Each structure stands twice: as C-alpha cells, then as structure tokens.
C-alpha positions as CSV (number, residue, x, y, z in Angstrom):
1,M,57.0,32.1,-3.1
2,E,55.4,28.8,-1.8
3,K,55.7,25.8,-4.2
4,W,51.8,25.4,-4.5
5,L,51.3,29.0,-5.5
6,R,54.1,28.9,-8.0
7,E,52.7,25.7,-9.7
8,S,49.1,27.2,-9.7
9,M,50.2,30.3,-11.4
10,L,52.1,28.5,-13.9
11,T,49.1,26.1,-14.6
12,N,46.6,29.0,-14.7
13,R,48.8,31.3,-16.5
14,D,46.5,32.0,-19.3
15,Q,43.5,32.7,-17.2
16,I,45.5,35.1,-14.9
17,I,46.8,37.1,-17.7
18,E,43.5,37.3,-19.5
19,K,41.8,38.6,-16.0
20,W,44.8,41.1,-15.6
21,L,44.7,42.4,-19.2
22,N,40.8,43.0,-18.7
23,E,41.7,44.9,-15.5
24,I,44.1,47.3,-16.7
25,S,42.4,47.9,-20.2
26,S,40.8,51.0,-18.7
27,Y,44.1,52.6,-18.1
28,K,44.4,53.2,-22.1
29,N,41.9,56.2,-21.5
30,K,43.9,57.7,-18.7
31,E,46.3,60.7,-19.3
32,Y,49.5,58.9,-18.7
33,T,49.0,56.5,-21.3
34,A,46.7,58.5,-23.7
35,H,49.4,59.1,-26.3
36,I,50.2,55.4,-26.5
37,A,48.7,53.5,-29.7
38,N,46.2,50.8,-29.3
39,E,48.6,48.1,-30.8
40,L,51.6,49.0,-28.9
41,F,49.5,49.4,-25.7
42,D,48.5,45.7,-26.1
43,H,51.8,44.5,-27.1
44,V,53.7,46.1,-24.2
45,N,51.1,45.0,-21.7
46,L,51.4,41.3,-22.7
47,E,55.2,41.5,-22.9
48,F,55.1,42.9,-19.2
49,A,52.9,40.1,-18.1
50,N,55.2,37.4,-19.5
51,I,58.0,39.1,-17.7
52,I,56.1,39.1,-14.4
53,L,55.2,35.3,-14.8
54,L,59.0,34.7,-15.9
55,S,60.0,35.6,-12.4
56,V,57.7,32.9,-11.0
57,E,59.8,30.3,-13.0
58,D,63.3,32.2,-12.6
59,D,64.6,34.1,-9.6
60,H,67.3,35.8,-11.9
61,F,65.0,37.9,-13.9
62,A,66.7,41.3,-13.2
63,D,68.2,41.4,-16.9
64,D,65.0,40.8,-18.4
65,I,63.4,43.8,-16.5
66,E,66.5,45.8,-17.3
67,Q,65.9,45.4,-21.0
68,F,62.4,46.2,-20.6
69,T,62.7,49.4,-18.9
70,K,65.3,50.7,-21.4
71,K,62.3,49.9,-24.1
72,L,59.8,51.9,-21.8
73,I,61.9,54.9,-21.8
74,D,62.6,54.9,-25.4
75,L,59.0,54.6,-26.1
76,G,57.9,57.4,-23.6
77,W,56.0,55.0,-21.1
78,P,55.7,56.4,-17.5
79,L,56.8,54.3,-14.6
80,A,53.8,55.0,-12.5
81,Y,51.7,53.0,-15.1
82,F,53.6,49.7,-14.4
83,T,53.7,50.0,-10.6
84,D,49.9,50.4,-10.7
85,C,49.7,47.3,-13.0
86,L,51.7,45.4,-10.6
87,Q,49.3,46.4,-7.9
88,D,46.3,45.1,-10.0
89,F,48.3,42.1,-10.9
90,R,48.4,41.3,-7.0
91,G,44.7,42.1,-6.8
92,V,43.7,39.9,-9.6
93,L,45.8,36.9,-8.0
94,L,44.0,37.3,-4.6
95,E,40.4,37.4,-6.4
96,F,41.4,34.6,-8.6
97,Y,42.5,32.3,-5.6
98,F,39.8,33.5,-3.4
99,E,37.1,32.7,-6.1
100,E,38.7,29.2,-7.1
101,E,39.7,27.9,-3.6
102,H,37.2,29.6,-1.4
103,T,40.1,30.2,1.2
104,D,39.4,30.8,4.9
105,H,40.9,34.0,6.6
106,D,44.1,32.0,7.6
107,S,44.7,30.8,4.2
108,L,44.0,34.3,2.6
109,S,46.5,36.0,5.1
110,R,49.2,33.4,4.1
111,L,48.3,34.0,0.4
112,M,48.5,37.7,0.7
113,R,52.0,37.4,2.4
114,S,53.3,35.1,-0.2
115,I,52.3,37.2,-3.0
116,D,53.6,40.4,-1.5
117,A,56.9,38.7,-0.8
118,W,57.0,37.9,-4.5
119,I,55.7,41.1,-5.8
120,K,57.9,43.6,-3.8
121,P,61.2,42.6,-5.4
122,I,59.6,42.9,-8.8
123,I,58.7,46.5,-8.0
124,H,62.0,47.3,-6.5
125,T,64.0,45.8,-9.6
126,L,61.5,47.6,-11.8
127,V,61.9,51.2,-10.3
128,S,65.7,50.7,-10.0
129,G,65.9,49.7,-13.8
130,Y,63.8,52.4,-14.9
131,S,65.7,55.2,-12.6
132,G,69.0,53.7,-13.8
133,N,68.2,53.7,-17.6
134,W,66.5,57.0,-17.0
135,E,69.6,58.7,-15.7
136,R,71.8,57.3,-18.4
137,S,69.2,58.5,-21.0
138,V,69.4,62.1,-19.4
139,S,73.2,62.1,-19.2
140,L,73.6,61.2,-22.9
141,Q,71.0,64.1,-23.7
142,R,73.1,66.3,-21.6
143,I,76.2,65.4,-23.4
144,A,74.7,65.9,-26.8
145,L,73.2,69.3,-25.8
146,K,76.5,70.4,-24.6
147,E,78.3,69.3,-27.8
148,L,75.6,71.3,-29.8
149,S,75.9,74.4,-27.5
150,T,79.6,74.8,-28.5
151,P,79.8,73.9,-32.3
152,L,82.9,74.6,-34.4
153,I,82.3,74.9,-38.1
154,P,85.2,75.2,-40.7
155,I,84.0,77.6,-43.3
156,M,87.1,77.7,-45.4
157,D,90.7,76.3,-45.4
158,K,92.4,77.7,-42.1
159,I,89.3,79.6,-41.0
160,T,86.8,78.2,-38.4
161,V,83.7,79.7,-36.7
162,M,82.3,79.1,-33.3
163,P,78.8,80.7,-33.0
164,L,77.8,81.0,-29.3
165,I,74.1,81.1,-28.3
166,G,73.0,81.8,-24.6
167,T,74.6,82.4,-21.4
168,I,78.3,81.5,-20.7
169,D,79.0,80.1,-17.3
170,T,82.2,78.6,-16.1
171,E,81.2,75.1,-17.1
172,R,80.4,76.0,-20.4
173,A,83.4,78.3,-20.7
174,K,85.6,75.1,-20.1
175,L,83.6,73.0,-22.7
176,I,84.1,76.0,-25.2
177,M,87.9,76.0,-24.5
178,E,88.2,72.1,-24.8
179,N,86.2,71.9,-28.2
180,L,87.8,75.0,-29.6
181,L,91.4,73.7,-28.8
182,E,90.6,70.3,-30.2
183,G,89.0,71.7,-33.4
184,V,91.7,74.2,-34.0
185,I,94.2,71.5,-34.1
186,K,91.9,69.0,-36.1
187,H,91.1,71.6,-38.9
188,N,94.5,73.3,-39.0
189,S,92.9,76.6,-38.2
190,E,94.9,79.8,-38.3
191,V,91.8,81.9,-37.5
192,V,89.0,81.5,-35.2
193,L,85.8,83.6,-35.4
194,M,84.2,83.5,-31.9
195,D,80.5,84.9,-32.9
196,I,78.7,86.4,-29.6
197,T,75.7,87.6,-31.4
198,G,73.5,85.1,-29.6
199,V,75.1,85.8,-26.2
200,P,72.5,88.1,-24.4
201,V,74.9,89.5,-21.7
202,V,78.6,90.1,-21.6
203,D,79.7,90.9,-18.0
204,T,83.1,90.8,-16.3
205,M,82.9,86.9,-15.8
206,V,81.9,86.2,-19.5
207,A,84.7,88.5,-20.8
208,H,87.3,86.9,-18.5
209,H,86.4,83.5,-20.0
210,I,86.4,85.0,-23.5
211,V,90.0,86.3,-22.8
212,Q,91.0,82.8,-21.5
213,V,89.7,80.9,-24.4
214,S,91.5,83.5,-26.7
215,E,94.7,83.1,-25.0
216,A,94.5,79.4,-25.1
217,V,93.9,79.5,-28.9
218,R,96.8,81.9,-29.2
219,L,99.2,79.1,-27.5
220,V,98.3,76.5,-30.0
221,G,99.4,78.8,-33.0
222,A,95.9,80.4,-34.0
223,K,94.3,83.9,-33.6
224,T,90.9,84.8,-32.3
225,I,88.7,87.4,-33.8
226,L,85.7,88.3,-31.7
227,V,82.7,89.2,-33.9
228,G,79.0,90.1,-33.2
229,I,79.6,92.9,-30.7
230,R,76.3,94.7,-30.7
231,P,76.3,98.5,-29.6
232,E,74.9,97.7,-26.1
233,I,77.3,95.0,-25.6
234,A,80.2,97.6,-26.6
235,L,78.9,99.9,-24.1
236,T,78.7,97.5,-21.3
237,I,82.3,96.3,-22.0
238,T,83.5,100.0,-21.9
239,N,81.6,100.7,-18.6
240,L,82.9,97.7,-16.9
241,G,86.5,98.6,-18.0
242,I,86.9,95.3,-19.8
243,D,90.3,95.3,-21.7
244,L,89.8,93.6,-25.0
245,Q,92.6,95.1,-26.7
246,K,94.7,92.0,-27.1
247,F,92.9,90.6,-29.8
248,L,90.8,91.7,-32.9
249,T,87.1,92.4,-32.5
250,K,84.6,93.1,-35.1
251,S,80.9,94.1,-35.2
252,S,79.8,91.5,-37.6
253,L,80.7,88.0,-38.8
254,Q,81.0,89.2,-42.4
255,S,83.5,92.0,-41.3
256,G,85.4,89.2,-39.3
257,F,85.5,86.9,-42.1
258,L,87.1,89.5,-44.5
259,E,89.7,90.2,-41.7
260,A,90.4,86.4,-41.5
261,L,90.8,86.3,-45.3
262,K,93.6,88.8,-45.1
263,I,95.3,87.2,-42.2
264,T,95.5,83.8,-44.1
265,N,96.3,85.5,-47.4
266,Q,93.3,84.2,-49.0
267,K,90.7,86.0,-51.2
268,I,87.5,85.1,-52.8
269,T,87.4,85.8,-56.7
270,K,84.2,86.4,-58.4
271,L,83.5,83.9,-61.3
272,S,84.0,85.3,-65.1
273,H,80.7,85.8,-67.2
274,E,81.8,82.5,-69.0
275,D,82.3,80.6,-65.7
276,E,78.8,81.9,-64.4
277,S,77.0,80.6,-67.5
278,I,78.5,77.3,-67.1
279,E,77.5,77.4,-63.5
280,K,74.0,78.4,-64.2
281,M,73.7,75.7,-66.9
282,L,74.8,73.1,-64.3
283,S,72.5,74.4,-61.8
284,S,69.5,74.1,-64.2
285,L,70.4,70.6,-65.2
286,H,70.5,69.7,-61.7
287,M,67.0,71.2,-61.0
288,D,65.7,69.4,-64.1
289,A,67.1,66.1,-62.8
290,E,65.1,66.7,-59.5
C-alpha cells in the first residue's frame, strides 16, 4: 500500500469505520445473518473493522485473522458475509477518497489498484483461515461421532455391552474392533454383549465383520454374545448360509445378560423385605430433600 494512503486511512480511521458500518447495517436482515443477535452483530463487525485496519499498520496480520475465523465458525457466521463486507469496505474507501480529494481519472485508477492490492491478501487469508478452521472443526466432530457410534458400556463387573445402531461398513467395523479390544482390557471384561438390535441389515459382509470382532475378543481372553437377533435377521443369516455357531447368540439383551451372569459365575439377588423397606425409606428421604 502506498504511504500516503496508509497514513490517510489511519488518520481518518473513525470516519471510514462509521461509513462502512452504516453500509453493512442492511445485512442484518439478510438470510445468512438473520439468526445473529443485534449486539453480537455490532460487536463482531467492529472487531472485523479493527482487524482490517490493523493490516494497514502491520503486514503480519495472519494470526489475528486465524483467531478471528475460529471465533466465526464457533458462532456460526457464514464466510460469504465477511467476503461481501470486504468488498463493501473497498467501495467505502473509493467513495471516501473520491469525495474528499476529488481525484481525477488517473489518480482514481491508481487508488483502485492500491486498494485492490491491499484487499486481495486479506480476502485470501480470511478464506484460507476459515477453510482450515472449518476442516479442523469438521474433523473433530467426525471423531466424536465415531466414538459415539461405537460405545462400550460396563454394566457389571466383568460384563460390558456394545449397542450398535446403523449400518456397519469396513471403516466402522475397524473402529468397533479397536474400541472393543481396548475396552475389554480396560474394564477387565470376561463377556461382551454385542447388541445388533439397531443394525437394519445383516448381510455377508456385516456377518464377516462380526465374526472377526468376536474372534479378536476371544484372543484377548473374553467371550462375545451376539444379542438382538430379530426374526428377519435370523432368516437372512440362514438364507445366506452364514455360520455363527462359533459364538453364543441370543434373541434379546436380557437373555444375553442372564447368560453372561452364568459365564462369570455371578447372580442378582433380590433384596429381603427388610432391605426393601430401608431402600424405600432412603429413597423417600432423597425425594424430600429435592
């Protein structure tokens, strides 16, 4: 940026920002910012203006834009809004200097080239920072969803449950195996109940993945009980000729849990009448306290 323009922008900073804020105030009613609260709308615009003008003073402004774009993604602001605002900032500058200086055609052309040479790197840095932060955010969300898609729940000593919901592809089967093996060792499990009630289709590939997971669990010293086999799933497995005789299968989680109790030499004992009375009294006191 030319020295005279840099000095002039810093000198007229407040006037330029005011004109620009008035120019973009109409964007509040547009669809891409309609969900933004008025106070937040004004605060972020002012922060953006300060970052833009900071680039006039300091060429090393990328870190500031990086932090700013991260905040935008967290707050749900669209990138298109800020690229439009930058174009409006360019228009405000041209209008401001045309009115103030009454420049001729050659001077105006030189002014446009100088402003464009300054604005373009800002747009590039803004888009790159936004894209990078967005990709990282999506990646973290994808990891979180994967972890939620293969939960391992210890329900009793030596017994854990892995409820599966949705389709099982190769990538997810790998994640199931990793989480299951890690969980078996971590919780010192002897029996794993793999509940496929929420798996819509069990074909040859899905059955192959289940057999692989069960075999891996066996190698670390635990047993797998496949539960939640619905009649239509049982029929499909039979018609496909899939061999699931190597491990236990049960129709429901309840029946699988009872089998797991036998394998681990555990049992659930009903409370005596006296214990039940004490339990009810404690529950009543707890409810009164609330």
